[in-house]
TORMARDO-122460 format. One record per atom (N, C-alpha, C): residue number from 1; residue in one letter; chain; y, x, z. Coordinates in Angstrom, 3 decimals. Example, Ala and Ser with C-alpha at 12.3 -4.5 7.8 and 13.67 -1.06 7.14 Angstrom:
<pts>
pos, code, unit, v, u, w
1, A, A, -5.690, 13.190, 7.800 .
1, A, A, -4.500, 12.300, 7.800 .
1, A, A, -3.300, 13.200, 7.800 .
2, S, A, -2.250, 12.850, 7.080 .
2, S, A, -1.060, 13.670, 7.140 .
2, S, A, 0.030, 12.900, 7.870 .
</pts>
This chain:
<pts>
pos, code, unit, v, u, w
1, M, A, -48.034, -50.266, -47.521 .
1, M, A, -47.733, -51.851, -45.897 .
1, M, A, -48.171, -51.237, -45.468 .
2, K, A, -49.574, -50.526, -44.425 .
2, K, A, -49.543, -50.510, -43.707 .
2, K, A, -48.683, -49.232, -42.128 .
3, D, A, -47.674, -49.236, -43.363 .
3, D, A, -46.510, -48.106, -42.539 .
3, D, A, -45.691, -49.474, -41.611 .
4, L, A, -45.898, -50.300, -41.825 .
4, L, A, -44.668, -51.279, -42.206 .
4, L, A, -45.022, -51.295, -40.466 .
5, I, A, -45.975, -51.993, -39.598 .
5, I, A, -46.417, -52.191, -38.623 .
5, I, A, -48.441, -51.561, -38.238 .
6, P, A, -48.628, -50.398, -37.103 .
6, P, A, -49.869, -50.149, -36.502 .
6, P, A, -50.499, -50.872, -36.618 .
7, I, A, -51.538, -51.581, -36.872 .
7, I, A, -52.483, -52.535, -36.793 .
7, I, A, -52.628, -52.832, -34.953 .
8, E, A, -53.182, -51.435, -34.852 .
8, E, A, -53.082, -50.959, -33.172 .
8, E, A, -51.583, -52.589, -32.562 .
9, R, A, -50.641, -52.185, -32.810 .
9, R, A, -49.611, -52.741, -31.806 .
9, R, A, -50.174, -54.427, -32.309 .
10, I, A, -50.569, -54.951, -33.435 .
10, I, A, -50.780, -56.503, -34.016 .
10, I, A, -51.736, -56.878, -33.025 .
11, E, A, -52.835, -55.833, -32.892 .
11, E, A, -53.809, -56.218, -32.062 .
11, E, A, -53.306, -56.512, -30.400 .
12, G, A, -52.334, -56.016, -30.018 .
12, G, A, -52.795, -55.667, -29.202 .
12, G, A, -51.451, -56.946, -28.725 .
13, K, A, -51.264, -57.852, -29.512 .
13, K, A, -50.464, -59.039, -28.930 .
13, K, A, -51.564, -59.841, -29.374 .
14, I, A, -52.621, -60.204, -29.473 .
14, I, A, -53.541, -61.250, -29.461 .
14, I, A, -54.412, -61.497, -28.641 .
15, L, A, -53.750, -62.361, -27.679 .
15, L, A, -54.352, -63.358, -26.641 .
15, L, A, -55.276, -64.176, -26.579 .
16, M, A, -56.037, -64.287, -25.557 .
16, M, A, -56.998, -64.984, -25.445 .
16, M, A, -56.003, -66.107, -24.957 .
17, I, A, -55.783, -67.932, -24.966 .
17, I, A, -55.046, -68.506, -24.175 .
17, I, A, -56.432, -69.658, -24.933 .
18, R, A, -56.373, -71.046, -23.677 .
18, R, A, -57.033, -71.660, -23.810 .
18, R, A, -57.986, -72.366, -24.918 .
19, G, A, -59.096, -70.659, -24.763 .
19, G, A, -60.534, -70.492, -25.285 .
19, G, A, -59.874, -70.076, -26.720 .
20, Q, A, -58.918, -69.744, -27.073 .
20, Q, A, -58.553, -69.742, -28.263 .
20, Q, A, -57.257, -67.895, -28.816 .
21, K, A, -57.624, -67.266, -29.447 .
21, K, A, -57.444, -66.333, -29.969 .
21, K, A, -55.609, -66.922, -30.895 .
22, V, A, -54.609, -65.822, -29.902 .
22, V, A, -53.335, -66.867, -30.247 .
22, V, A, -52.258, -65.328, -30.127 .
23, M, A, -51.375, -65.641, -30.434 .
23, M, A, -50.317, -64.712, -30.115 .
23, M, A, -49.122, -65.713, -29.877 .
24, L, A, -47.853, -65.218, -29.210 .
24, L, A, -47.192, -65.856, -28.931 .
24, L, A, -45.819, -65.283, -30.025 .
25, D, A, -44.631, -67.303, -29.798 .
25, D, A, -43.820, -66.966, -30.660 .
25, D, A, -43.055, -66.070, -30.748 .
26, R, A, -42.761, -64.911, -29.297 .
26, R, A, -41.617, -64.030, -28.509 .
26, R, A, -42.002, -62.800, -29.481 .
27, D, A, -43.406, -62.934, -29.907 .
27, D, A, -44.329, -61.262, -30.228 .
27, D, A, -44.547, -61.354, -31.995 .
28, I, A, -44.697, -62.651, -32.166 .
28, I, A, -44.512, -63.302, -34.231 .
28, I, A, -42.971, -62.897, -34.749 .
29, A, A, -42.411, -63.105, -33.773 .
29, A, A, -40.692, -63.083, -34.012 .
29, A, A, -40.189, -61.291, -34.107 .
30, G, A, -40.633, -60.998, -32.771 .
30, G, A, -40.335, -59.511, -32.920 .
30, G, A, -41.211, -58.842, -33.927 .
31, L, A, -42.196, -59.320, -34.899 .
31, L, A, -42.428, -58.673, -35.661 .
31, L, A, -42.064, -58.922, -36.461 .
32, Y, A, -41.861, -60.437, -36.623 .
32, Y, A, -41.004, -60.489, -37.843 .
32, Y, A, -38.995, -59.683, -38.276 .
33, V, A, -38.746, -59.259, -37.417 .
33, V, A, -37.554, -59.192, -36.830 .
33, V, A, -36.794, -60.700, -36.893 .
34, V, A, -37.050, -61.421, -36.180 .
34, V, A, -36.995, -62.503, -36.531 .
34, V, A, -35.985, -62.617, -34.315 .
35, K, A, -34.963, -63.101, -34.477 .
35, K, A, -34.833, -64.205, -32.835 .
35, K, A, -36.170, -65.490, -33.219 .
36, T, A, -36.573, -65.183, -31.564 .
36, T, A, -37.698, -66.321, -30.864 .
36, T, A, -36.883, -67.835, -31.776 .
37, F, A, -35.487, -68.008, -31.581 .
37, F, A, -35.030, -69.629, -31.640 .
37, F, A, -34.886, -69.496, -32.772 .
38, V, A, -35.137, -68.386, -34.085 .
38, V, A, -34.882, -68.368, -35.306 .
38, V, A, -35.912, -68.872, -35.622 .
39, L, A, -37.871, -68.204, -35.366 .
39, L, A, -37.828, -68.834, -35.582 .
39, L, A, -38.633, -69.704, -35.396 .
40, N, A, -38.843, -70.428, -34.224 .
40, N, A, -38.792, -71.627, -33.492 .
40, N, A, -38.391, -73.063, -33.826 .
41, Q, A, -36.865, -72.940, -34.769 .
41, Q, A, -35.699, -73.792, -35.504 .
41, Q, A, -36.736, -73.915, -36.805 .
42, A, A, -37.660, -72.884, -37.355 .
42, A, A, -38.179, -73.427, -38.876 .
42, A, A, -39.669, -74.094, -38.664 .
43, V, A, -40.144, -73.974, -37.141 .
43, V, A, -41.345, -74.449, -37.063 .
43, V, A, -40.982, -76.107, -36.496 .
44, K, A, -39.827, -76.289, -35.921 .
44, K, A, -39.648, -77.704, -35.637 .
44, K, A, -39.773, -78.380, -36.858 .
45, R, A, -38.106, -78.378, -37.650 .
45, R, A, -38.072, -78.031, -39.097 .
45, R, A, -38.748, -78.782, -39.970 .
46, N, A, -40.258, -77.615, -39.421 .
46, N, A, -41.833, -78.310, -40.490 .
46, N, A, -42.968, -78.936, -39.324 .
47, I, A, -42.152, -79.494, -38.440 .
47, I, A, -43.692, -79.602, -37.276 .
47, I, A, -44.570, -80.537, -37.710 .
48, G, A, -44.253, -81.041, -39.000 .
48, G, A, -45.764, -81.597, -39.425 .
48, G, A, -46.801, -80.557, -40.524 .
49, R, A, -46.752, -79.693, -40.338 .
49, R, A, -47.141, -78.505, -40.599 .
49, R, A, -48.021, -77.556, -39.191 .
50, F, A, -47.779, -78.081, -38.342 .
50, F, A, -48.708, -77.079, -36.800 .
50, F, A, -49.114, -78.121, -35.781 .
51, P, A, -50.090, -78.895, -36.296 .
51, P, A, -50.363, -79.369, -35.656 .
51, P, A, -50.935, -78.561, -33.780 .
52, E, A, -51.741, -79.739, -33.046 .
52, E, A, -52.140, -79.099, -31.874 .
52, E, A, -52.767, -77.515, -31.918 .
53, D, A, -53.710, -77.778, -33.134 .
53, D, A, -54.870, -76.341, -32.877 .
53, D, A, -54.266, -75.523, -33.849 .
54, F, A, -53.277, -75.932, -34.415 .
54, F, A, -52.528, -74.454, -35.313 .
54, F, A, -51.349, -74.122, -33.967 .
55, M, A, -50.754, -74.754, -33.498 .
55, M, A, -49.900, -74.147, -32.100 .
55, M, A, -49.741, -75.254, -30.989 .
56, F, A, -49.187, -74.547, -29.809 .
56, F, A, -49.199, -75.533, -28.852 .
56, F, A, -48.446, -74.373, -27.809 .
57, Q, A, -48.241, -75.357, -26.787 .
57, Q, A, -46.785, -75.021, -25.747 .
57, Q, A, -47.421, -74.506, -24.789 .
58, L, A, -47.363, -73.644, -23.684 .
58, L, A, -48.036, -73.058, -22.789 .
58, L, A, -47.345, -74.129, -21.785 .
59, N, A, -48.410, -74.219, -20.934 .
59, N, A, -47.970, -74.998, -19.450 .
59, N, A, -46.894, -73.138, -18.232 .
60, K, A, -46.706, -73.997, -17.278 .
60, K, A, -46.131, -72.880, -16.600 .
60, K, A, -47.198, -72.481, -15.620 .
61, E, A, -48.215, -72.836, -15.687 .
61, E, A, -48.770, -71.635, -15.281 .
61, E, A, -49.768, -71.019, -15.508 .
62, E, A, -50.067, -71.316, -17.238 .
62, E, A, -50.601, -70.176, -18.412 .
62, E, A, -49.437, -68.950, -18.060 .
63, L, A, -47.662, -69.446, -18.565 .
63, L, A, -47.027, -68.670, -18.224 .
63, L, A, -46.981, -67.477, -17.353 .
64, D, A, -46.876, -68.465, -16.105 .
64, D, A, -47.231, -67.256, -14.425 .
64, D, A, -48.453, -66.831, -14.333 .
65, F, A, -49.557, -66.844, -15.749 .
65, F, A, -50.530, -66.184, -15.323 .
65, F, A, -50.306, -64.820, -16.166 .
66, L, A, -49.834, -65.226, -17.312 .
66, L, A, -49.165, -63.639, -18.495 .
66, L, A, -48.206, -63.136, -17.796 .
67, R, A, -47.470, -63.553, -16.964 .
67, R, A, -46.330, -62.952, -16.276 .
67, R, A, -47.148, -61.784, -15.459 .
68, S, A, -48.144, -62.247, -14.669 .
68, S, A, -48.488, -61.184, -13.720 .
68, S, A, -49.583, -61.031, -14.122 .
69, Q, A, -50.245, -60.664, -15.656 .
69, Q, A, -51.233, -60.066, -16.208 .
69, Q, A, -49.761, -58.367, -17.034 .
70, F, A, -48.515, -58.554, -17.011 .
70, F, A, -47.708, -58.244, -17.319 .
70, F, A, -47.924, -58.191, -19.142 .
71, V, A, -48.100, -59.300, -19.522 .
71, V, A, -48.113, -59.884, -21.200 .
71, V, A, -46.613, -59.698, -21.030 .
72, I, A, -46.067, -60.794, -20.371 .
72, I, A, -44.497, -61.275, -20.140 .
72, I, A, -43.713, -60.416, -19.714 .
73, L, A, -43.042, -59.430, -19.620 .
73, L, A, -42.285, -58.915, -19.107 .
73, L, A, -40.744, -59.321, -18.459 .
74, E, A, -40.334, -58.759, -16.503 .
74, E, A, -38.972, -59.624, -16.534 .
74, E, A, -37.727, -59.399, -17.152 .
75, G, A, -37.690, -58.086, -18.650 .
75, G, A, -36.846, -57.441, -19.099 .
75, G, A, -36.907, -56.317, -18.222 .
76, R, A, -35.145, -55.661, -18.767 .
76, R, A, -35.093, -54.838, -18.796 .
76, R, A, -34.428, -54.425, -16.458 .
77, E, A, -34.446, -53.545, -16.434 .
77, E, A, -34.209, -53.250, -14.510 .
77, E, A, -32.832, -53.670, -14.585 .
78, G, A, -32.500, -54.789, -14.177 .
78, G, A, -31.439, -55.164, -13.549 .
78, G, A, -30.132, -56.037, -14.721 .
79, S, A, -31.350, -56.653, -15.956 .
79, S, A, -30.095, -56.668, -16.867 .
79, S, A, -30.716, -58.412, -16.608 .
80, G, A, -31.701, -58.728, -15.963 .
80, G, A, -31.494, -60.728, -15.658 .
80, G, A, -32.378, -60.952, -16.626 .
81, K, A, -32.609, -60.382, -17.709 .
81, K, A, -32.995, -61.243, -19.078 .
81, K, A, -34.059, -61.434, -19.190 .
82, G, A, -35.197, -62.395, -19.011 .
82, G, A, -36.824, -62.712, -19.071 .
82, G, A, -36.760, -62.624, -17.826 .
83, R, A, -36.253, -63.066, -16.687 .
83, R, A, -36.142, -63.427, -15.617 .
83, R, A, -36.796, -64.345, -15.407 .
84, H, A, -35.735, -65.702, -15.997 .
84, H, A, -36.066, -66.485, -15.955 .
84, H, A, -35.767, -67.842, -17.199 .
85, I, A, -36.618, -68.043, -17.931 .
85, I, A, -36.376, -68.139, -19.077 .
85, I, A, -36.347, -69.785, -19.302 .
86, K, A, -36.160, -70.073, -20.079 .
86, K, A, -35.344, -71.953, -20.006 .
86, K, A, -35.762, -72.612, -21.141 .
87, Y, A, -37.226, -71.937, -21.993 .
87, Y, A, -38.397, -72.684, -22.487 .
87, Y, A, -39.297, -72.061, -22.377 .
88, L, A, -40.331, -72.604, -22.552 .
88, L, A, -41.809, -72.402, -22.666 .
88, L, A, -42.583, -71.645, -23.455 .
89, P, A, -42.623, -70.575, -23.655 .
89, P, A, -43.337, -70.282, -25.289 .
89, P, A, -43.645, -70.897, -25.586 .
90, H, A, -44.187, -70.953, -27.458 .
90, H, A, -45.212, -71.581, -27.675 .
90, H, A, -46.455, -70.791, -28.733 .
91, A, A, -47.801, -70.540, -28.324 .
91, A, A, -48.908, -69.857, -29.061 .
91, A, A, -49.576, -70.590, -30.280 .
92, F, A, -49.531, -69.469, -31.105 .
92, F, A, -49.438, -70.071, -32.495 .
92, F, A, -50.953, -69.219, -32.834 .
93, T, A, -51.983, -69.855, -33.293 .
93, T, A, -53.596, -69.792, -33.808 .
93, T, A, -53.618, -68.768, -35.233 .
94, E, A, -54.693, -68.450, -35.133 .
94, E, A, -54.787, -67.908, -36.964 .
94, E, A, -53.844, -68.812, -37.542 .
95, Q, A, -54.497, -69.978, -38.253 .
95, Q, A, -53.970, -71.162, -38.645 .
95, Q, A, -52.681, -71.657, -38.304 .
96, G, A, -52.183, -71.522, -37.524 .
96, G, A, -50.376, -71.966, -37.081 .
96, G, A, -49.472, -70.035, -37.871 .
97, I, A, -50.306, -69.038, -37.965 .
97, I, A, -49.883, -67.863, -38.573 .
97, I, A, -50.004, -67.849, -39.682 .
98, A, A, -50.892, -68.872, -40.263 .
98, A, A, -50.836, -68.581, -41.544 .
98, A, A, -50.183, -69.912, -42.410 .
99, M, A, -49.613, -70.478, -41.620 .
99, M, A, -48.820, -72.016, -41.700 .
99, M, A, -47.027, -70.887, -41.641 .
100, L, A, -46.967, -70.419, -40.951 .
100, L, A, -45.549, -69.634, -40.774 .
100, L, A, -45.411, -68.945, -41.962 .
101, S, A, -46.408, -68.577, -43.295 .
101, S, A, -45.666, -67.815, -44.114 .
101, S, A, -44.900, -68.725, -44.912 .
102, S, A, -45.685, -70.224, -45.194 .
102, S, A, -44.954, -71.659, -45.460 .
102, S, A, -43.341, -71.782, -45.001 .
103, V, A, -43.191, -70.847, -43.933 .
103, V, A, -41.947, -71.504, -43.162 .
103, V, A, -41.170, -70.456, -43.121 .
104, L, A, -41.506, -68.985, -42.959 .
104, L, A, -40.522, -68.301, -43.023 .
104, L, A, -40.853, -67.413, -44.860 .
105, H, A, -39.546, -67.392, -45.113 .
105, H, A, -39.885, -66.543, -46.689 .
105, H, A, -39.207, -65.587, -46.938 .
106, S, A, -38.681, -64.497, -46.112 .
106, S, A, -38.511, -63.362, -46.169 .
106, S, A, -39.959, -62.575, -46.840 .
107, E, A, -39.703, -61.069, -47.047 .
107, E, A, -40.319, -60.692, -47.665 .
107, E, A, -41.101, -59.869, -46.628 .
108, R, A, -40.015, -59.766, -45.564 .
108, R, A, -40.956, -58.747, -43.872 .
108, R, A, -41.426, -59.962, -43.701 .
109, A, A, -41.507, -61.268, -43.885 .
109, A, A, -42.962, -62.522, -42.701 .
109, A, A, -43.813, -62.092, -43.823 .
110, I, A, -43.312, -62.456, -45.027 .
110, I, A, -44.713, -62.027, -45.571 .
110, I, A, -45.799, -61.218, -45.212 .
111, Q, A, -45.140, -59.788, -45.250 .
111, Q, A, -45.882, -58.653, -45.641 .
111, Q, A, -46.824, -58.680, -44.149 .
112, V, A, -45.763, -59.246, -43.351 .
112, V, A, -46.095, -59.104, -42.009 .
112, V, A, -47.819, -59.935, -41.376 .
113, N, A, -47.261, -60.708, -41.805 .
113, N, A, -47.905, -62.310, -42.293 .
113, N, A, -49.274, -62.039, -42.895 .
114, I, A, -49.387, -60.451, -44.008 .
114, I, A, -51.015, -60.205, -44.829 .
114, I, A, -51.512, -59.199, -42.987 .
115, L, A, -50.495, -58.639, -42.599 .
115, L, A, -51.229, -57.233, -41.781 .
115, L, A, -51.497, -58.297, -40.500 .
116, I, A, -51.433, -59.620, -40.057 .
116, I, A, -51.997, -59.881, -39.188 .
116, I, A, -52.811, -60.922, -39.140 .
117, M, A, -52.881, -61.179, -40.519 .
117, M, A, -54.057, -61.730, -41.117 .
117, M, A, -55.276, -61.374, -40.813 .
118, R, A, -54.995, -59.511, -41.941 .
118, R, A, -56.204, -59.038, -42.092 .
118, R, A, -56.374, -58.022, -40.518 .
119, T, A, -55.524, -58.603, -39.133 .
119, T, A, -55.562, -58.013, -38.499 .
119, T, A, -57.152, -58.736, -37.053 .
120, F, A, -56.573, -60.145, -37.541 .
120, F, A, -57.627, -61.865, -37.316 .
120, F, A, -58.449, -61.123, -37.891 .
121, V, A, -58.899, -61.017, -38.765 .
121, V, A, -60.221, -60.837, -40.251 .
121, V, A, -61.166, -59.135, -38.960 .
122, K, A, -60.759, -57.971, -38.547 .
122, K, A, -61.061, -57.488, -38.501 .
122, K, A, -61.337, -57.577, -36.963 .
123, L, A, -61.049, -58.379, -35.759 .
123, L, A, -61.400, -58.816, -34.926 .
123, L, A, -62.905, -59.238, -34.832 .
124, K, A, -62.103, -60.504, -35.726 .
124, K, A, -63.765, -60.837, -36.068 .
124, K, A, -65.200, -60.760, -36.512 .
125, Q, A, -64.448, -59.520, -37.272 .
125, Q, A, -65.956, -58.618, -37.431 .
125, Q, A, -66.463, -58.053, -36.532 .
126, I, A, -65.509, -56.992, -35.740 .
126, I, A, -66.053, -56.529, -34.909 .
126, I, A, -66.459, -56.999, -33.743 .
127, L, A, -66.038, -58.723, -33.511 .
127, L, A, -66.753, -59.844, -32.785 .
127, L, A, -68.613, -59.989, -32.619 .
128, S, A, -68.065, -59.892, -34.098 .
128, S, A, -69.952, -60.298, -35.304 .
128, S, A, -70.740, -59.273, -34.808 .
129, T, A, -70.117, -57.951, -34.852 .
129, T, A, -70.903, -56.752, -34.925 .
129, T, A, -71.782, -57.163, -33.652 .
130, H, A, -70.876, -56.897, -31.990 .
130, H, A, -70.988, -57.331, -31.351 .
130, H, A, -72.274, -58.453, -31.031 .
131, K, A, -72.103, -59.636, -31.331 .
131, K, A, -72.906, -60.555, -31.138 .
131, K, A, -74.061, -59.443, -31.715 .
132, E, A, -74.072, -59.320, -33.232 .
132, E, A, -75.586, -58.865, -34.139 .
132, E, A, -75.964, -57.984, -33.050 .
133, L, A, -75.303, -57.111, -32.397 .
133, L, A, -76.129, -56.247, -31.790 .
133, L, A, -76.659, -56.629, -30.253 .
134, A, A, -76.029, -57.340, -29.824 .
134, A, A, -76.304, -58.699, -28.832 .
134, A, A, -78.062, -58.928, -29.049 .
135, D, A, -77.925, -59.073, -30.397 .
135, D, A, -79.502, -60.105, -30.824 .
135, D, A, -80.245, -59.107, -31.337 .
136, K, A, -80.077, -57.860, -31.751 .
136, K, A, -81.400, -57.445, -32.090 .
136, K, A, -81.582, -56.284, -30.223 .
137, I, A, -80.705, -56.069, -29.121 .
137, I, A, -81.331, -55.514, -28.059 .
137, I, A, -81.831, -56.336, -27.043 .
138, R, A, -81.603, -57.777, -27.730 .
138, R, A, -83.083, -59.672, -26.792 .
138, R, A, -84.141, -58.849, -27.692 .
139, E, A, -83.745, -58.445, -29.282 .
139, E, A, -85.129, -58.407, -29.702 .
139, E, A, -86.150, -57.449, -29.486 .
140, L, A, -85.223, -55.903, -29.430 .
140, L, A, -86.826, -55.067, -28.417 .
140, L, A, -86.555, -55.840, -27.532 .
141, E, A, -85.966, -56.050, -26.427 .
141, E, A, -86.466, -56.395, -25.338 .
141, E, A, -87.809, -57.276, -24.868 .
142, Q, A, -87.971, -58.295, -25.444 .
142, Q, A, -89.065, -58.676, -26.288 .
142, Q, A, -90.483, -58.218, -26.610 .
143, K, A, -89.748, -57.215, -27.538 .
143, K, A, -91.503, -55.783, -28.078 .
143, K, A, -91.402, -55.496, -26.747 .
144, C, A, -90.764, -54.942, -25.477 .
144, C, A, -91.067, -54.333, -24.722 .
144, C, A, -91.356, -54.040, -23.757 .
145, D, A, -91.915, -53.507, -22.815 .
145, D, A, -93.161, -54.367, -21.503 .
145, D, A, -92.067, -53.755, -20.559 .
146, A, A, -92.541, -53.757, -19.036 .
146, A, A, -91.633, -54.276, -17.954 .
146, A, A, -91.077, -52.770, -17.708 .
147, R, A, -91.489, -51.556, -18.345 .
147, R, A, -91.197, -50.493, -18.294 .
147, R, A, -89.323, -50.078, -18.144 .
148, F, A, -89.319, -50.785, -19.475 .
148, F, A, -88.053, -50.945, -20.003 .
148, F, A, -87.137, -51.712, -19.415 .
149, K, A, -87.242, -52.743, -18.470 .
149, K, A, -86.515, -53.680, -18.101 .
149, K, A, -85.109, -53.609, -17.764 .
150, S, A, -85.005, -52.334, -16.704 .
150, S, A, -84.413, -52.011, -15.435 .
150, S, A, -83.182, -52.011, -16.896 .
151, V, A, -83.969, -50.729, -17.462 .
151, V, A, -82.840, -50.722, -18.760 .
151, V, A, -82.032, -51.326, -19.456 .
152, F, A, -82.727, -52.638, -20.065 .
152, F, A, -82.500, -53.835, -20.283 .
152, F, A, -81.018, -54.564, -18.802 .
153, D, A, -81.825, -54.320, -18.803 .
153, D, A, -81.012, -54.781, -17.444 .
153, D, A, -79.648, -53.822, -17.259 .
154, A, A, -79.321, -52.758, -17.351 .
154, A, A, -78.277, -52.214, -17.444 .
154, A, A, -77.780, -52.688, -18.797 .
155, I, A, -78.063, -52.123, -19.689 .
155, I, A, -77.128, -52.583, -20.955 .
155, I, A, -76.574, -54.263, -20.630 .
156, H, A, -77.613, -55.063, -20.731 .
156, H, A, -76.929, -56.279, -20.407 .
156, H, A, -75.516, -56.801, -19.211 .
157, T, A, -75.608, -55.547, -18.350 .
157, T, A, -74.456, -55.599, -17.686 .
157, T, A, -73.479, -54.963, -17.769 .
158, L, A, -73.532, -54.252, -18.654 .
158, L, A, -72.416, -53.395, -19.693 .
158, L, A, -71.715, -53.924, -20.582 .
159, M, A, -72.857, -54.889, -21.437 .
159, M, A, -72.263, -55.494, -22.642 .
159, M, A, -71.490, -57.058, -21.678 .
160, Q, A, -71.568, -57.337, -20.289 .
160, Q, A, -70.621, -58.727, -20.363 .
160, Q, A, -69.149, -58.206, -20.135 .
161, P, A, -68.236, -59.345, -20.294 .
161, P, A, -67.293, -59.061, -20.609 .
161, P, A, -66.362, -59.244, -18.468 .
162, P, A, -65.524, -58.042, -18.846 .
162, P, A, -64.656, -58.459, -17.521 .
162, P, A, -64.688, -59.321, -16.168 .
163, E, A, -64.809, -59.750, -15.180 .
163, E, A, -64.717, -60.714, -14.416 .
163, E, A, -63.418, -60.599, -14.502 .
164, E, A, -62.402, -61.976, -14.831 .
164, E, A, -60.656, -61.824, -14.525 .
164, E, A, -60.478, -62.030, -12.841 .
165, R, A, -59.790, -60.558, -12.065 .
165, R, A, -59.459, -60.235, -11.282 .
165, R, A, -58.251, -61.149, -10.984 .
166, I, A, -58.238, -62.002, -8.889 .
166, I, A, -56.787, -61.660, -9.430 .
166, I, A, -56.327, -60.859, -7.798 .
167, S, A, -55.415, -60.159, -8.476 .
167, S, A, -54.862, -58.968, -8.000 .
167, S, A, -53.971, -59.371, -6.249 .
168, R, A, -54.461, -59.196, -5.142 .
168, R, A, -53.488, -58.632, -4.225 .
168, R, A, -52.722, -58.174, -3.955 .
169, R, A, -51.613, -58.520, -4.128 .
169, R, A, -50.818, -57.228, -3.517 .
169, R, A, -50.757, -56.362, -2.291 .
170, I, A, -50.304, -55.169, -2.559 .
170, I, A, -51.249, -54.429, -1.265 .
170, I, A, -49.417, -53.784, -0.657 .
171, G, A, -49.380, -53.873, 0.669 .
171, G, A, -48.102, -53.121, 1.694 .
171, G, A, -47.606, -54.309, 1.991 .
172, F, A, -46.334, -54.196, 2.685 .
172, F, A, -45.460, -54.861, 3.519 .
172, F, A, -44.776, -56.062, 2.732 .
173, L, A, -44.906, -57.187, 3.202 .
173, L, A, -44.309, -58.475, 2.654 .
173, L, A, -42.758, -58.447, 3.616 .
</pts>
């Protein structure tokens, strides 16, 4: 089953939107090897299974931000596909992705769902380890004297997530 899709490919499709780890409908459909509209149709037929904490639709600003981050590309050169989407994408949380297994019944969908769930668990373990490491560093910091303050300050700086930067285009307009 691990040969089905490399876990790194799934990890790369998990995004942080509205403070939640989610996957977009088009990425899930790609992993399931179905068209996005087929996935969304199945969800619409079973909309009662997808409350807002399982699935939500992105707004225009979120879509524009994702496009600026190259998550959603403009399609192939010259094809015009993807340049102007007709519908805003849906984002599925971990629970929403688990619910998809009750809506899509193909064998591939089931196997891919298992891999996605394992990927979410792996990410939680990594984040938990990071928190434990931060707690241990704080504990060490309290035990040590001022001589190591600069070392701990440097460690805290390295542990901070990178700030989101708004990049400006360079060149002539």
